[in-house]
C-alpha positions as CSV (number, residue, x, y, z in Angstrom):
1,M,-77.1,70.7,-161.9
2,L,-76.2,74.3,-161.0
3,G,-79.1,74.4,-158.6
4,L,-78.2,71.1,-157.0
5,R,-74.6,72.1,-156.5
6,S,-75.6,75.4,-155.1
7,D,-78.0,73.9,-152.6
8,Q,-75.3,71.4,-151.5
9,E,-73.1,74.3,-150.8
10,V,-75.9,76.1,-149.0
11,L,-76.4,73.1,-146.8
12,G,-72.7,73.0,-146.1
13,E,-72.8,76.6,-144.9
14,L,-75.9,76.0,-142.8
15,V,-74.2,73.0,-141.2
16,R,-71.1,75.1,-140.4
17,T,-73.4,77.5,-138.6
18,K,-75.7,75.1,-136.9
19,A,-73.3,72.2,-136.2
20,P,-69.8,73.6,-136.4
21,A,-68.0,70.4,-135.4
22,V,-69.8,68.5,-138.2
23,G,-69.0,71.3,-140.6
24,Q,-65.3,71.1,-139.7
25,L,-65.3,67.3,-140.3
26,M,-67.1,67.7,-143.7
27,D,-64.6,70.4,-144.8
28,Q,-61.8,67.9,-144.6
29,Y,-63.4,66.1,-147.6
30,P,-63.8,68.4,-150.7
31,G,-66.9,67.5,-152.6
32,I,-68.3,65.4,-149.7
33,W,-71.7,67.1,-149.9
34,T,-72.2,65.8,-153.4
35,L,-71.6,62.3,-152.3
36,V,-73.8,62.3,-149.2
37,V,-76.8,64.5,-150.0
38,S,-77.3,64.6,-153.8
39,R,-80.0,61.9,-153.7
40,W,-81.7,63.7,-150.8
41,F,-82.3,66.8,-152.9
42,I,-82.7,65.1,-156.3
43,C,-85.3,62.6,-155.1
44,L,-86.9,64.9,-152.4
45,Y,-86.1,62.1,-149.9
46,I,-88.1,59.4,-151.7
47,D,-86.4,56.0,-151.2
48,I,-84.2,57.7,-148.6
49,L,-86.7,58.1,-145.7
50,P,-89.8,56.1,-144.8
51,I,-92.7,56.8,-147.2
52,E,-95.0,58.2,-144.4
53,T,-92.3,60.6,-143.5
54,V,-91.6,61.6,-147.1
55,L,-95.3,62.3,-147.7
56,R,-95.4,64.6,-144.6
57,I,-92.2,66.3,-145.9
58,W,-93.9,66.9,-149.3
59,D,-96.9,68.4,-147.6
60,C,-94.7,70.9,-145.9
61,L,-92.7,71.4,-149.1
62,F,-95.8,72.5,-150.9
63,Y,-96.9,74.8,-148.0
64,E,-93.5,76.2,-146.8
65,G,-91.4,75.9,-149.9
66,S,-87.9,74.4,-150.5
67,K,-86.5,75.6,-147.1
68,V,-88.2,72.4,-145.7
69,L,-85.7,70.3,-147.6
70,F,-82.9,72.1,-145.7
71,R,-84.7,71.7,-142.4
72,V,-85.0,68.0,-143.0
73,A,-81.3,67.7,-143.8
74,L,-80.2,69.9,-140.9
75,T,-82.4,67.9,-138.5
76,L,-80.9,64.6,-139.6
77,I,-77.4,66.0,-139.3
78,V,-77.9,67.9,-136.0
79,H,-79.8,65.0,-134.4
80,H,-77.1,62.5,-135.4
81,Q,-74.0,64.7,-135.0
82,S,-72.4,62.5,-132.4
83,E,-72.5,59.5,-134.8
84,I,-71.2,61.6,-137.7
85,L,-68.3,62.9,-135.6
86,R,-67.2,59.3,-134.9
87,A,-66.4,58.9,-138.6
88,R,-62.7,58.6,-139.3
89,S,-62.6,58.3,-143.1
90,L,-64.5,59.3,-146.2
91,P,-66.2,55.9,-146.4
92,D,-67.2,56.1,-142.7
93,V,-68.8,59.5,-143.3
94,C,-70.7,58.2,-146.4
95,E,-71.9,55.1,-144.4
96,C,-73.0,57.3,-141.5
97,F,-75.1,59.6,-143.7
98,K,-76.7,56.5,-145.1
99,Q,-77.5,55.2,-141.6
100,I,-78.9,58.4,-140.2
101,T,-81.9,58.2,-142.6
102,Q,-83.0,54.9,-141.2
103,G,-84.3,53.8,-137.8
104,A,-86.9,54.9,-135.3
105,F,-86.1,58.6,-135.5
106,T,-87.3,58.9,-139.1
107,L,-89.9,56.2,-138.8
108,D,-92.1,58.1,-136.3
109,C,-93.1,60.8,-138.8
110,H,-95.1,62.9,-136.4
111,T,-92.2,63.3,-134.0
112,F,-89.7,63.8,-136.9
113,M,-91.8,66.5,-138.4
114,Q,-92.0,68.3,-135.0
115,K,-88.2,68.1,-134.8
116,I,-87.6,69.6,-138.3
117,F,-89.2,72.8,-137.0
118,S,-87.4,72.9,-133.7
119,E,-83.9,71.2,-133.9
120,P,-82.3,73.3,-136.6
121,G,-83.6,76.5,-135.0
122,S,-84.4,79.6,-137.0
123,L,-84.1,79.3,-140.8
124,S,-85.6,82.0,-142.9
125,R,-86.5,82.0,-146.6
126,T,-84.4,85.2,-146.9
127,T,-81.3,83.4,-145.5
128,I,-81.7,80.5,-147.9
129,E,-82.1,82.9,-150.9
130,K,-79.1,84.9,-150.0
131,L,-77.0,81.8,-149.6
132,R,-78.3,80.3,-152.8
133,E,-77.3,83.5,-154.7
134,K,-73.9,83.5,-153.1
135,Y,-73.2,79.9,-153.9
136,R,-74.8,80.0,-157.4
137,K,-72.3,82.6,-158.4
138,Q,-69.5,80.6,-156.9
139,V,-70.5,77.4,-158.7
140,E,-70.9,79.2,-162.0
141,E,-67.4,80.7,-161.7
142,E,-66.0,77.3,-160.9
143,S,-67.7,75.7,-163.9
144,H,-66.1,78.4,-166.2
145,Q,-62.6,77.8,-165.0
146,P,-60.3,75.7,-167.3
């Protein structure tokens, strides 16, 4: 689970950069990323997004690599940040993250796939790898503390 925890922290860092208000909200709830995105990354969005959209994501995953998983998460968050920012409690945040994966935005896979390459902006493989290394070390240190 080291990789999963590291990737959740990477996403948190990316959100703080790309959607700072959402990042501030999420920082109020320690461990929130584990609650809201674990299934996204573990299941590679299967049973989270419509199947047509998932298959398109997987095509990109095989071609572009794992940064596509972050692009999808960031697009969902950036596109729905106004709804996320209305959350007033931990249960509200969790429910909101469940709702943002449903509806017309994710159902129209062609438009959604265009958005994952435009809405989050620049996201290089190098950036992802540097953040993964940073957070992998941090998660390892945390797991060795008594």
